[in-house]
C-alpha positions, 0 to 999 in steps of 0.5 A: 548578477554575479554569483560568488564562486562557491555558489556557481555550478563549477564551485558547487561541483568542486566542493562536492568532489572533495571530502566525504558526503554525510551519510553516504554509506548509509543512504546508498546502501542497498542492503539487506537485499544486495547481501541476500542476493549475493549470499543466497542465489536462489532469491534472484528474480527471474529474467523476463527475457528468458523462459521461466525455469520451473524446475531449478533451485529458485524461490518460486519453485515451492509449494504450500506450507503443509507440503514443503519439507522445511515447513511440514509440522510447523504451526503456521497461521491457519484461518481464524476469527480470534483476535488473540490468535491473530495477534500471536500469528502476526507477531511470530510469522508476520501475517495472519489469516482471517476466516470467512472475512468475506461472506460467500455472497460478499465474496461472489460480488467482490470477484464478479465485479473484479473480473468484469472490470479487468475484462473491460479494461483489457478490451478497451486497452487501458489495462495495467500489464505486469510480467505477473499478470494484469493489475486493476488499480484504484479500486475505489472508483470501480465498485461499491464493494471496494469502497466498502472494503476501504471503510471496513463496512460489514455490509461488504466485508463482514470481518471489517470491524475486527480488521479495523480494530486490528489495524488501529493496534498495528499502525495506531489510530489515524492510519490512512489507505496507501493503495488498493489494487487487484493483483493478477497472476496470469497463466504463463506469467512470471513471479514477482521478485520477493520484496517488502512493501515497506521497502521504500523506507530502507535503509531505515528500519522500523525494528519494533513495529511496521509502518505499513500493513496490508490487508489482502482480500482473497475472493478465490481459493489460492494454492501452489497451483494457481500462484498463491502469494509467495511468503517467507514466514517470519522474515519480518524479524530477519530483515529488520535485524539485518537492517543496513548491515545486510548480512543474513546467514540463513534464509528460510524458503518461501511457501505459497499461500494456501487459503479458501475463497473469502479469507483475508490475510493481514500481513506486515509490510516488512515480510518478504513476499511476492506473486507466485507462478500460476501453473493453471489455465485460469487467471487468479486474482487477489486484491491488496489494500495497503495502509500506512501511518498518517504522515506517509506519502500514499502510493495512490494519489487519491486526491487526484485519481478519485472520481468526483461522484465518489468524493461527493458521496464519501463518508468522513471515514472514507475521505480520511482513508483517502488522505483527504483529511489534512493534519499539521504534518501532511496534506495541507492545502494552501496552509489549510490544515496546519492546525488540524488533528487529522481526525475523520470528520474534522472540518479544520482539515477537510480538504474535500471542498478544494477538490470539489472546487477544482472539479467545477473549474473554479478553484481560485488560488491565492497568488501574488498580492500587494496591500492595495489589492485589499481595496477590491478583494476579500477573503470570499474571492478565494477558495481558501477564504470560502473554506475557512468561512465554512469551518468557522460556521461550524463553530458559530 
């Protein structure tokens, strides 16, 4: 077949070389970070090929807010159990601290399970190494306490119902879990570059409200000595005002998070933050559960990575949080879910049975068909047909 010249590789390349691509300047923008690093050199991340400078003017050489000269006397968030205070702190500073979000017993179980998992993964050689320290990903598979955290089950997280209600306010009903992993700060590790977890959306900005909100579980006390999370309070407003324009004249200095074990931190995905420097001889772990709007792509592909036994025992809420509840604009399977509302427990969008069929090795997909095939095939010959029949049986 002879293609018209305009459709050949040569024709397309010739066309691309002339004129100005639509939205080029906007889409190629690396702002506001390019401008930040240019105008504020102390924000530049360290080179992992060189020893870490622990004395110079760098973002990681800082301390807690109650000791930092730029922040002493400022009424930064303190651990609270008041929803009204949480709203105020989150709005002004981009984060809030929940007092005793984990009870002492819950905290002990959480940390014990996390440390045992991390040690085992390292010993087996399947640990996830980063310049900051070991990460433990996909926590859903690694302990019932982590499953309970995703569900905000008060048996595992006593502040769960309050956190869940707050997330409903921040992201809207129907949000899903983006990822849940533990972040390690190892002695001698490098700090993370300060970043936004909502950064992949840039240069688009969500000026009024975030599209991603994190819940950080703090199972051991953190401070400036053991690599407490670096955060620039209020930077969510700074970054969003700059957008793709990039220029930010003044950037506040970051602080290390200081919080007792059992605290939960809920923070805006637009806040600049990163793992701090651990100056002790002991590993420090926190665990971050990221949550996003229901239409966003998840960092952890739960549909693939979750263990079969976890899926089989999962509640409707957990399936929904893992993105296994399709809706019209996301996570459909062979078209199944195009009319679903995305509500937990709605059979019209429950894709669990597709995953279970795959686990059994008998997922039968619809392929190339012709009218004559109807003489020897029926809907029940396909997994899609079986799932549709299951949906219809609930409505009978």
